[in-house]
FIROVEX-622637 format. One record per residue (C-alpha): residue number from 1; residue in three letters; x, y, z. Coordinates in steps of 0.1 Angstrom, whole numbers. Example, Ala and Ser with C-alpha at 12.3 -4.5 7.8 and 13.67 -1.06 7.14 Angstrom:
REM residues 2
<1, "ALA", <123, -45, 78>>;
<2, "SER", <137, -11, 71>>;
REM end
This chain:
REM residues 229
<1, "MET", <-46, 48, -129>>;
<2, "ALA", <-46, 44, -91>>;
<3, "LEU", <-19, 69, -81>>;
<4, "SER", <-28, 106, -76>>;
<5, "ASN", <5, 125, -74>>;
<6, "GLY", <-4, 134, -38>>;
<7, "CYS", <-34, 155, -47>>;
<8, "SER", <-62, 134, -36>>;
<9, "CYS", <-72, 104, -16>>;
<10, "ARG", <-69, 68, -31>>;
<11, "LEU", <-82, 38, -10>>;
<12, "ALA", <-72, 2, -13>>;
<13, "PRO", <-83, -28, 6>>;
<14, "SER", <-56, -50, 19>>;
<15, "ILE", <-71, -85, 11>>;
<16, "LEU", <-49, -104, 36>>;
<17, "ASN", <-80, -109, 59>>;
<18, "ALA", <-104, -114, 30>>;
<19, "ASP", <-119, -148, 21>>;
<20, "LEU", <-91, -163, 2>>;
<21, "SER", <-111, -193, -9>>;
<22, "ASN", <-132, -168, -30>>;
<23, "LEU", <-105, -143, -36>>;
<24, "ALA", <-116, -130, -70>>;
<25, "ALA", <-151, -124, -59>>;
<26, "GLU", <-139, -107, -27>>;
<27, "CYS", <-118, -83, -47>>;
<28, "GLN", <-146, -76, -70>>;
<29, "ARG", <-168, -68, -41>>;
<30, "LEU", <-145, -43, -27>>;
<31, "MET", <-139, -26, -61>>;
<32, "ASP", <-177, -24, -66>>;
<33, "ALA", <-179, -7, -31>>;
<34, "GLY", <-156, 21, -43>>;
<35, "SER", <-120, 11, -38>>;
<36, "ASP", <-95, 27, -61>>;
<37, "TYR", <-71, -1, -65>>;
<38, "LEU", <-60, -35, -47>>;
<39, "HIS", <-33, -38, -22>>;
<40, "LEU", <-20, -74, -23>>;
<41, "ASP", <3, -86, 5>>;
<42, "VAL", <30, -110, -5>>;
<43, "MET", <49, -126, 24>>;
<44, "ASP", <77, -152, 21>>;
<45, "GLY", <81, -165, 56>>;
<46, "HIS", <116, -150, 58>>;
<47, "PHE", <114, -112, 59>>;
<48, "VAL", <82, -116, 80>>;
<49, "PRO", <70, -146, 100>>;
<50, "ASN", <40, -153, 77>>;
<51, "LEU", <34, -169, 43>>;
<52, "THR", <7, -157, 19>>;
<53, "PHE", <6, -160, -19>>;
<54, "GLY", <29, -152, -49>>;
<55, "HIS", <28, -145, -85>>;
<56, "PRO", <7, -176, -95>>;
<57, "VAL", <-23, -163, -77>>;
<58, "VAL", <-18, -128, -91>>;
<59, "LYS", <-17, -143, -126>>;
<60, "CYS", <-50, -161, -118>>;
<61, "LEU", <-66, -129, -106>>;
<62, "ARG", <-56, -106, -134>>;
<63, "PRO", <-80, -120, -162>>;
<64, "LYS", <-109, -119, -136>>;
<65, "LEU", <-101, -83, -127>>;
<66, "PRO", <-92, -65, -159>>;
<67, "GLY", <-84, -30, -156>>;
<68, "VAL", <-80, -30, -118>>;
<69, "PHE", <-46, -17, -106>>;
<70, "PHE", <-26, -42, -84>>;
<71, "GLU", <-1, -29, -59>>;
<72, "MET", <20, -57, -47>>;
<73, "HIS", <33, -50, -12>>;
<74, "MET", <64, -73, -12>>;
<75, "MET", <72, -82, 24>>;
<76, "VAL", <99, -105, 11>>;
<77, "ALA", <137, -109, 14>>;
<78, "ASP", <157, -101, -18>>;
<79, "PRO", <127, -84, -35>>;
<80, "GLU", <148, -82, -68>>;
<81, "LYS", <141, -119, -73>>;
<82, "TRP", <104, -116, -79>>;
<83, "ILE", <102, -85, -100>>;
<84, "GLU", <100, -102, -134>>;
<85, "SER", <76, -128, -122>>;
<86, "MET", <53, -103, -107>>;
<87, "ALA", <54, -80, -139>>;
<88, "ASP", <46, -111, -160>>;
<89, "ALA", <17, -119, -138>>;
<90, "GLY", <1, -86, -143>>;
<91, "ALA", <11, -65, -114>>;
<92, "ASN", <11, -27, -118>>;
<93, "MET", <31, -14, -89>>;
<94, "TYR", <58, -32, -69>>;
<95, "THR", <63, -18, -33>>;
<96, "PHE", <93, -33, -16>>;
<97, "HIS", <109, -27, 18>>;
<98, "TYR", <139, -6, 23>>;
<99, "GLU", <150, -30, 50>>;
<100, "ALA", <149, -60, 26>>;
<101, "THR", <175, -50, 0>>;
<102, "LYS", <211, -39, -1>>;
<103, "ASP", <208, -19, -31>>;
<104, "PRO", <175, 2, -34>>;
<105, "VAL", <185, 19, -65>>;
<106, "GLU", <192, -13, -84>>;
<107, "CYS", <158, -26, -72>>;
<108, "ILE", <139, 5, -84>>;
<109, "ARG", <157, 3, -117>>;
<110, "LYS", <147, -33, -123>>;
<111, "ILE", <110, -25, -113>>;
<112, "ARG", <108, 4, -138>>;
<113, "GLU", <124, -17, -165>>;
<114, "SER", <98, -43, -160>>;
<115, "GLY", <70, -18, -168>>;
<116, "MET", <58, -16, -132>>;
<117, "LYS", <56, 15, -109>>;
<118, "ALA", <80, 16, -78>>;
<119, "GLY", <71, 21, -42>>;
<120, "MET", <93, 18, -11>>;
<121, "SER", <80, 9, 24>>;
<122, "VAL", <95, 14, 57>>;
<123, "ASN", <89, -5, 90>>;
<124, "PRO", <80, 12, 123>>;
<125, "PRO", <116, 10, 137>>;
<126, "THR", <132, 26, 105>>;
<127, "ASP", <139, 63, 104>>;
<128, "VAL", <120, 79, 75>>;
<129, "GLU", <150, 99, 65>>;
<130, "VAL", <164, 67, 48>>;
<131, "LEU", <138, 74, 21>>;
<132, "LEU", <150, 108, 11>>;
<133, "PRO", <178, 98, -14>>;
<134, "TYR", <153, 77, -34>>;
<135, "ILE", <121, 100, -35>>;
<136, "ASP", <128, 113, -69>>;
<137, "LEU", <130, 76, -81>>;
<138, "LEU", <97, 65, -66>>;
<139, "ASP", <61, 67, -74>>;
<140, "CYS", <50, 64, -39>>;
<141, "VAL", <62, 56, -2>>;
<142, "LEU", <44, 34, 22>>;
<143, "VAL", <47, 41, 58>>;
<144, "MET", <39, 11, 81>>;
<145, "THR", <19, 18, 112>>;
<146, "VAL", <20, -19, 124>>;
<147, "ASN", <50, -44, 123>>;
<148, "PRO", <45, -61, 89>>;
<149, "GLY", <35, -98, 88>>;
<150, "PHE", <0, -102, 102>>;
<151, "GLY", <-33, -85, 97>>;
<152, "GLY", <-55, -71, 125>>;
<153, "GLN", <-26, -56, 146>>;
<154, "LYS", <-30, -24, 167>>;
<155, "PHE", <-24, 8, 150>>;
<156, "MET", <9, 26, 160>>;
<157, "SER", <2, 63, 161>>;
<158, "GLU", <39, 70, 170>>;
<159, "CYS", <47, 62, 133>>;
<160, "LEU", <26, 92, 120>>;
<161, "PRO", <53, 117, 125>>;
<162, "LYS", <71, 101, 95>>;
<163, "ILE", <42, 109, 73>>;
<164, "GLU", <41, 146, 86>>;
<165, "TYR", <79, 148, 79>>;
<166, "LEU", <74, 138, 43>>;
<167, "ARG", <43, 157, 36>>;
<168, "LYS", <59, 190, 48>>;
<169, "ARG", <88, 185, 24>>;
<170, "PHE", <70, 169, -7>>;
<171, "LYS", <36, 183, -11>>;
<172, "HIS", <27, 163, -42>>;
<173, "LEU", <43, 129, -32>>;
<174, "ASP", <19, 99, -30>>;
<175, "ILE", <23, 88, 7>>;
<176, "GLY", <7, 56, 18>>;
<177, "VAL", <-2, 44, 53>>;
<178, "ASP", <-7, 6, 59>>;
<179, "GLY", <-16, -10, 92>>;
<180, "GLY", <-45, -9, 116>>;
<181, "VAL", <-60, 18, 94>>;
<182, "GLY", <-99, 23, 95>>;
<183, "PRO", <-127, 44, 105>>;
<184, "LYS", <-113, 48, 141>>;
<185, "THR", <-78, 58, 130>>;
<186, "ILE", <-84, 75, 96>>;
<187, "GLN", <-86, 111, 110>>;
<188, "GLU", <-51, 108, 125>>;
<189, "CYS", <-36, 95, 92>>;
<190, "ALA", <-54, 121, 72>>;
<191, "ASP", <-42, 149, 95>>;
<192, "ALA", <-6, 136, 92>>;
<193, "GLY", <-8, 139, 53>>;
<194, "ALA", <-13, 104, 40>>;
<195, "ASN", <-33, 101, 8>>;
<196, "LEU", <-28, 65, -2>>;
<197, "ILE", <-49, 47, 24>>;
<198, "VAL", <-45, 10, 28>>;
<199, "SER", <-72, -6, 50>>;
<200, "GLY", <-74, -43, 60>>;
<201, "SER", <-98, -60, 82>>;
<202, "ALA", <-116, -27, 92>>;
<203, "LEU", <-127, -22, 56>>;
<204, "VAL", <-127, -58, 43>>;
<205, "GLN", <-149, -71, 73>>;
<206, "HIS", <-170, -39, 75>>;
<207, "GLU", <-208, -46, 72>>;
<208, "ASN", <-210, -19, 45>>;
<209, "PRO", <-177, -13, 28>>;
<210, "ALA", <-192, 14, 4>>;
<211, "VAL", <-200, 35, 34>>;
<212, "CYS", <-167, 29, 50>>;
<213, "ILE", <-147, 40, 19>>;
<214, "ALA", <-169, 71, 13>>;
<215, "ASP", <-165, 82, 48>>;
<216, "MET", <-127, 76, 49>>;
<217, "ARG", <-123, 93, 16>>;
<218, "ASN", <-141, 123, 26>>;
<219, "ILE", <-120, 128, 59>>;
<220, "VAL", <-87, 123, 40>>;
<221, "ASN", <-97, 147, 11>>;
<222, "THR", <-109, 174, 36>>;
<223, "ALA", <-75, 172, 55>>;
<224, "LEU", <-55, 173, 23>>;
<225, "GLU", <-73, 204, 12>>;
<226, "LEU", <-63, 221, 45>>;
<227, "ILE", <-27, 210, 42>>;
<228, "ARG", <-24, 225, 7>>;
<229, "GLN", <-37, 259, 19>>;
REM end
């Protein structure tokens, strides 16, 4: 079980900048370093200007990583189309973008009926208040701190008030942050109240990912403890 009900830190590597020619081994390396789950970026070339991988890759990874929690970050148009395929491939959570669907409630319903957990993400320009009608239906929310589509982008600290807004209102909500997150930006994310930490190149390419994960986890858990007081 990867999610924490907002009570503690969970760290996930975004494998977008990993060695995709050796993906299963890369994923296992990062899990062995102390990751809590895997964040798999799916891009369709329509919702974002990039193309990554789809459910066939997930299906190949699943038997090589038994028991590992897969969060699918679906940066795709019409996210409803891929729910069944991702569930059949062995995905555990399906995080779609508010901006990508005309009917978030129906999308969430289909995700839950497929047996997966449901997450919703918002892009930097989107007002965080659009999430409020759906909070009770979701397992987590994911706040983007870069414009989605490519790894290695500059962290957008101006997005952090969205996390602060949510944490003040929902003490036990699992709130994720994704985009430019690493040792240099983790304190800001932690102070804002994020507890699901997605880190891409800063973690995947770190010379000692176990140390990186442990340090970030300590910072986040310390900040969450202060927030709860």
